[in-house]
C-alpha positions as CSV (number, residue, x, y, z in Angstrom):
1,X,-8.8,-15.6,-34.7
2,X,-5.9,-16.2,-37.0
3,X,-6.0,-19.0,-39.6
4,X,-4.0,-22.1,-39.1
5,X,-0.4,-21.7,-40.1
6,X,-0.4,-17.9,-39.8
7,X,0.8,-15.9,-36.9
8,X,-1.5,-13.3,-35.5
9,X,-0.2,-9.8,-36.0
10,X,0.4,-7.9,-32.8
11,X,-0.2,-4.2,-32.8
12,X,1.9,-1.8,-30.8
13,X,1.5,-2.1,-27.0
14,X,0.6,1.1,-25.3
15,X,0.7,2.1,-21.7
16,X,-3.1,1.8,-21.5
17,X,-3.0,-1.9,-22.5
18,X,-1.1,-2.9,-19.4
19,X,-3.2,-4.3,-16.6
20,X,-6.9,-4.7,-16.7
21,X,-9.6,-2.7,-18.5
22,X,-10.3,-0.3,-15.6
23,X,-6.7,0.4,-14.9
24,X,-5.6,4.0,-15.4
25,X,-1.8,3.9,-15.7
26,X,0.2,7.1,-15.6
27,X,3.9,7.8,-15.6
28,X,5.0,9.4,-12.3
29,X,8.1,9.7,-10.2
30,X,8.4,6.9,-7.6
31,X,11.0,5.9,-5.2
32,X,13.8,3.9,-6.8
33,X,13.6,0.3,-5.5
34,X,17.2,-0.3,-6.6
35,X,18.6,2.8,-4.8
36,X,21.7,2.2,-2.8
37,X,22.4,4.7,0.0
38,X,26.1,3.8,0.0
39,X,26.4,5.4,-3.4
40,X,24.2,8.4,-2.7
41,X,24.7,11.4,-5.0
42,X,26.0,9.3,-7.9
43,X,24.3,10.0,-11.3
44,X,23.7,6.3,-12.0
45,X,22.0,5.9,-8.6
46,X,19.0,8.2,-8.5
47,X,16.6,8.2,-5.5
48,X,13.5,8.7,-7.7
49,X,12.7,7.2,-11.1
50,X,9.8,7.3,-13.6
51,X,7.4,4.4,-13.3
52,X,3.9,3.4,-14.2
53,X,1.4,3.9,-11.4
54,X,-2.2,2.7,-11.6
55,X,-4.3,5.8,-10.6
56,X,-7.3,3.6,-9.7
57,X,-5.3,1.2,-7.5
58,X,-6.8,2.4,-4.2
59,X,-8.7,5.3,-2.6
60,X,-5.5,6.6,-1.2
61,X,-4.0,7.1,-4.7
62,X,-7.2,8.9,-5.7
63,X,-7.0,11.2,-2.7
64,X,-3.4,11.9,-3.4
65,X,-4.1,12.7,-7.1
66,X,-6.9,15.1,-6.0
67,X,-4.4,16.8,-3.6
68,X,-6.6,16.0,-0.6
69,X,-3.7,14.3,1.2
70,X,0.0,15.2,1.2
71,X,3.1,13.0,0.5
72,X,3.6,12.0,4.2
73,X,0.0,10.9,4.6
74,X,0.3,8.9,1.3
75,X,3.5,7.2,2.6
76,X,1.8,6.4,5.9
77,X,-1.2,4.8,4.1
78,X,1.1,2.8,1.9
79,X,3.1,1.5,5.0
80,X,-0.2,0.6,6.7
81,X,-1.2,-1.4,3.7
82,X,2.1,-3.2,3.6
83,X,1.7,-4.1,7.3
84,X,-1.9,-5.2,6.7
85,X,-0.9,-7.4,3.7
86,X,2.1,-8.9,5.6
87,X,-0.3,-10.2,8.3
88,X,-2.4,-11.8,5.6
89,X,-5.2,-9.3,5.4
90,X,-7.6,-10.3,8.1
91,X,-5.0,-11.6,10.5
92,X,-2.8,-14.6,10.9
93,X,-4.1,-17.9,9.5
94,X,-4.3,-21.2,11.4
95,X,-1.8,-24.1,11.1
96,X,-2.3,-26.1,7.9
97,X,-2.6,-29.8,9.0
98,X,-3.1,-31.0,5.5
99,X,0.5,-30.4,4.5
100,X,2.7,-33.4,5.1
101,X,6.0,-32.9,7.0
102,X,9.2,-33.3,5.0
103,X,12.1,-35.3,6.3
104,X,15.0,-33.3,7.5
105,X,13.1,-30.2,8.2
106,X,12.5,-28.8,11.6
107,X,9.1,-28.1,13.1
108,X,7.0,-25.6,11.2
109,X,6.0,-22.4,12.9
110,X,2.4,-21.2,12.4
111,X,3.7,-17.6,12.0
112,X,6.8,-16.2,10.4
113,X,8.9,-13.5,12.0
114,X,7.5,-11.0,9.5
115,X,3.9,-11.8,10.4
116,X,4.7,-11.5,14.1
117,X,6.3,-8.0,13.6
118,X,3.4,-7.0,11.4
119,X,1.0,-8.0,14.2
120,X,2.9,-5.9,16.7
121,X,3.0,-2.9,14.2
122,X,-0.7,-3.3,13.5
123,X,-1.5,-3.3,17.3
124,X,0.5,0.0,17.5
125,X,-1.5,1.4,14.6
126,X,-4.7,0.5,16.3
127,X,-3.6,2.2,19.5
128,X,-2.6,5.3,17.6
129,X,-5.7,5.5,15.4
130,X,-8.5,4.7,17.9
131,X,-11.9,4.9,16.1
132,X,-10.3,5.7,12.8
133,X,-8.7,2.2,12.7
134,X,-11.8,0.5,11.1
135,X,-12.0,3.1,8.3
136,X,-8.3,2.8,7.7
137,X,-8.6,-1.0,7.4
138,X,-11.4,-0.8,4.9
139,X,-9.9,1.9,2.7
140,X,-6.1,1.4,3.0
141,X,-6.0,-2.3,3.9
142,X,-8.8,-3.8,1.9
143,X,-8.7,-1.2,-0.9
144,X,-12.3,-0.2,-0.8
145,X,-13.5,3.1,-2.1
146,X,-15.1,5.6,0.3
147,X,-18.2,5.6,-1.9
148,X,-18.6,1.9,-1.3
149,X,-18.8,2.3,2.5
150,X,-22.0,4.4,2.4
151,X,-24.4,6.0,0.0
152,X,-24.8,9.2,2.0
153,X,-22.6,12.1,0.8
154,X,-22.4,13.6,4.3
155,X,-21.1,10.3,5.7
156,X,-18.6,10.0,2.8
157,X,-17.2,13.5,3.7
158,X,-17.0,12.5,7.3
159,X,-15.2,9.2,6.5
160,X,-12.7,11.2,4.3
161,X,-12.1,13.6,7.2
162,X,-11.6,10.7,9.7
163,X,-9.3,9.0,7.1
164,X,-7.2,12.2,6.7
165,X,-6.9,12.6,10.4
166,X,-5.9,9.0,10.8
167,X,-3.3,9.3,8.0
168,X,-1.9,12.4,9.7
169,X,-1.6,10.5,13.0
170,X,0.1,7.6,11.3
171,X,2.5,9.9,9.4
172,X,3.5,11.4,12.7
173,X,3.8,7.9,14.4
174,X,5.9,6.5,11.5
175,X,8.1,9.7,11.4
176,X,7.1,10.9,8.0
177,X,5.6,14.1,9.3
178,X,6.6,16.4,12.2
179,X,4.3,18.7,14.0
180,X,7.0,20.4,16.0
181,X,6.9,17.8,18.9
182,X,10.2,16.1,17.9
183,X,13.2,18.0,16.5
184,X,14.1,17.0,13.0
185,X,17.5,15.4,12.4
186,X,19.8,16.7,9.7
């Protein structure tokens, strides 16, 4: 602790200091969030840029790093997670009666349009995945590691295989991957 009247000296901040102690940041190419398709091909408007990615963020990132899943499966898992988080994790919450209504405002809806669309998309995912839906929710939605689901190595391998098959099914469903059933557009 610095003495009174003196400022504490700050050392150089490294990439490893960002986040929490167990974070493992790494510079990788990611999709540019500011990319504008109207100016595609311009040098100042790249599709992909360098960004810091936490390699211990989820089990999907770990599987992608170990080259167990491909790019399309990774995008499908990320989209499933976004849908899961848009719905609020475990589903839509109930109406909050403790909030007082404000004058001039209309009646509040219990669900937003985004949550309703996320519920429809999640129902589609459940229909597509079948029995793999529960594992997808635990790993991609809740962010659990496969090792946390069971202690048995055989069951862990089986869960990873089910997860990979589920990710392939979602990648095909979302249009990230094509197995020859649908003709690719130029």
